[in-house]
C-alpha positions as a printed Julia matrix, in Angstrom:
224×3 Matrix{Float64}:
 38.55    3.37  38.08
 35.07    1.78  38.76
 33.94    2.62  34.87
 36.83    0.66  33.27
 35.39   -2.66  35.18
 32.44   -2.27  33.24
 32.36   -4.48  29.67
 30.21   -2.04  27.52
 33.23    0.3   26.45
 35.12   -3.12  25.36
 32.71   -4.02  23.38
 32.54   -0.99  21.88
 36.0    -0.63  21.49
 36.12   -3.54  19.46
 33.17   -2.41  17.48
 34.79    0.38  16.13
 38.49   -0.92  15.51
 36.52   -3.57  13.61
 34.79   -0.59  11.48
 37.82    1.18  11.23
 39.96   -1.95   9.91
 37.13   -2.75   7.43
 36.07    0.4    6.39
 39.36    2.16   6.78
 40.57    0.06   3.29
 36.85    0.0    1.73
 35.64    3.77   2.11
 35.92    5.92  -0.59
 38.93    8.84  -0.07
 39.74   11.73  -1.67
 41.85   11.1   -4.66
 45.26   14.21  -3.97
 48.62   14.48  -5.08
 51.47   12.67  -3.3
 49.36   10.94  -0.55
 46.97    9.25  -3.19
 45.53    5.96  -1.04
 48.5     6.58   2.0
 45.91    9.06   3.37
 44.07    5.85   5.09
 47.06    6.0    7.15
 45.15    8.67   8.75
 43.42    6.47  10.51
 45.64    4.78  12.19
 48.75    6.84  12.55
 47.44    9.83  13.76
 44.8     7.78  16.24
 47.68    6.4   18.19
 49.2     9.48  18.84
 45.65   10.79  20.21
 45.51    7.61  22.21
 49.56    7.72  23.39
 48.36   11.59  24.55
 45.23   10.42  26.33
 46.9     7.56  28.01
 49.76   10.04  29.0
 47.72   12.5   30.3
 45.85    9.91  32.46
 49.49    8.85  33.91
 50.04   12.61  34.54
 46.85   12.92  36.38
 47.75   10.18  38.8
 51.25   11.16  39.38
 49.85   14.56  40.24
 47.58   12.66  42.8
 50.19   10.96  44.12
 52.1    14.13  44.82
 49.53   15.14  46.55
 48.2    12.66  48.73
 51.22    9.75  48.28
 48.99    6.43  47.66
 50.76    3.14  45.93
 47.73    2.5   43.34
 48.11    6.38  42.1
 51.53    5.33  41.55
 50.8     2.03  39.65
 48.28    3.94  37.37
 50.85    6.46  36.42
 53.44    4.1   35.87
 51.22    1.43  34.19
 49.82    4.61  31.83
 53.16    5.14  31.05
 54.42    1.83  30.08
 51.16    1.57  27.65
 51.58    5.38  26.28
 55.07    4.02  25.0
 53.31    1.27  23.18
 51.54    3.42  21.2
 53.89    6.11  20.86
 56.34    3.44  19.23
 53.26    2.46  16.92
 53.17    6.04  15.98
 56.24    6.03  15.01
 56.36    3.14  13.09
 52.91    3.99  10.96
 54.3     7.3   10.75
 57.74    6.14   9.14
 55.66    3.87   6.95
 53.79    6.69   5.8
 57.13    9.12   5.18
 58.63    6.48   2.88
 55.58    6.38   0.46
 54.82   10.3    0.37
 58.15   11.67   0.92
 60.17    9.0   -0.12
 62.45    8.25   3.08
 61.65    6.38   6.45
 62.86    9.72   8.22
 63.29   12.89   7.17
 64.66   16.11   9.33
 61.13   16.92   9.82
 60.26   19.13  13.35
 57.56   17.01  14.44
 59.18   13.97  13.95
 62.3    14.83  15.84
 60.04   15.72  18.52
 58.11   12.98  18.45
 61.36   11.19  18.69
 62.41   13.01  21.72
 59.44   12.19  23.4
 59.32    8.8   23.5
 63.2     8.68  24.69
 61.97   11.12  27.35
 59.35    8.34  28.31
 61.63    5.67  28.1
 63.82    7.66  30.78
 61.28    7.46  33.03
 60.99    3.63  32.67
 64.57    3.57  33.37
 64.42    5.8   36.02
 62.17    3.78  37.95
 64.33    0.63  37.46
 67.04    2.37  38.81
 65.47    3.29  42.26
 64.69    0.66  44.64
 62.92    1.99  47.41
 59.5     1.97  46.52
 58.58    5.42  48.2
 61.06    6.99  46.91
 60.91    5.36  43.32
 57.01    6.46  43.32
 57.62   10.25  44.1
 60.53   10.78  41.87
 58.98    9.37  39.04
 55.89   11.03  40.1
 58.12   14.59  39.67
 59.73   13.17  36.47
 56.27   12.33  34.8
 55.16   16.02  34.93
 58.05   17.14  33.38
 58.1    14.28  30.44
 54.78   15.51  29.82
 55.23   18.98  29.18
 58.41   18.37  27.15
 55.59   16.19  25.19
 53.41   19.11  24.74
 56.41   21.35  23.87
 58.05   19.19  21.05
 54.93   17.73  19.34
 52.45   20.13  19.68
 54.27   23.74  20.04
 57.67   23.73  18.6
 56.4    22.17  15.15
 53.52   24.81  14.73
 55.74   27.92  15.15
 55.56   30.15  12.18
 58.93   30.08  11.88
 59.31   26.27  11.7
 59.37   24.38   8.42
 57.24   20.88   8.57
 55.84   18.87   5.79
 53.17   17.78   8.43
 49.59   19.1    7.91
 48.44   21.62  10.3
 52.44   22.34  11.19
 54.85   24.71  10.02
 52.11   27.23   7.8
 51.01   23.8    5.88
 47.2    23.71   6.15
 45.81   20.88   8.16
 43.91   17.78   6.66
 40.37   19.58   7.82
 41.6    22.22   5.41
 41.42   19.78   2.18
 41.26   15.99   2.77
 38.99   15.02   5.39
 35.78   14.85   3.64
 32.68   13.3    4.57
 33.68    9.62   3.72
 36.72   10.1    5.93
 34.9    11.76   8.59
 32.81    8.74   8.92
 35.92    6.47   9.41
 38.38    8.65  11.35
 35.9     9.56  14.32
 35.42    6.25  15.27
 38.84    5.61  15.0
 39.71    7.94  17.07
 37.42    6.61  19.55
 38.34    3.0   18.87
 41.86    3.37  19.44
 41.81    5.68  22.6
 39.59    2.59  24.09
 42.18    0.14  23.18
 44.74    2.02  24.53
 42.44    2.41  28.21
 41.92   -1.42  27.75
 45.31   -2.22  27.83
 46.14    0.12  30.32
 43.64   -1.39  32.6
 44.96   -4.8   32.06
 48.58   -3.79  32.57
 47.31   -2.07  35.77
 45.48   -5.39  37.13
 48.87   -7.39  36.66
 50.91   -4.37  38.67
 48.46   -4.73  41.38
 48.74   -8.46  41.43
 52.15   -8.52  41.25
 52.93   -6.21  44.31
 50.11   -7.75  46.84
 51.94  -11.39  46.12
 55.41   -9.23  47.17
 53.7    -7.81  49.9
C-alpha cells in the first residue's frame, strides 16, 4: 500500500476528473436516436461501475490474503474496500436510473443487468450488516472474509455473466444480443474523454478507500 502514500496519482486523479467534467459536457458526441445527449452519461455511469469493480476486487484480494494469513491490516483494507465500493455502486445505480428515465422512459425497468446490479448492492449491504452483528474481532474478520468471496462471485454472475446470456433479453448495450457501445457509439471524440474518465474515477475510488483505511487504522489503534 506504499504506492497509495504517493501524491502524484492524486494529482493525476484531479486532472483527469476535471477534464472529464469539462470535456464530457463540451466535446462533440455522436447524434444517435433515443440516446441523443444522454450518451454523455457514459463518462459517469459506466465509470462508476468500473470503479466499483476495481475496489471490490482489491477488497477480495485482501480478504483472501486474510484467510491465508490472518492480519488485522488485511481485514481493514478488505472491509473499507467494500464500504468504498458500495458508494460507487450506489452512484452507478443513481446515474443509471437517471439515464433510464431519459432514454427508456422509466426510472427502473425489468432489465437483467439492472436487477443484477441491485442484487449486487444488496449482497454487499449484507456484508456490512454481517460485520456489525459480530462482536469478536477475529471471528468477524474471518466470517466476513469468506462472505466477501461469495459476494464477489455473486457480482460477477449477476452483473457480468447473466445479462450476457444469449437467451436473456436486455436493453443494455453489449448484453442480451445488443451490440456494445464500441460497435456504434465510441467514436474518436468519445474515446478521448471516456478512457481518462475511467482512470480518473478509478483513482478517486482508490483515494477514498485510502482515507477510509487510514481512519479505521486510527480508530482501532485508539481502541487498543
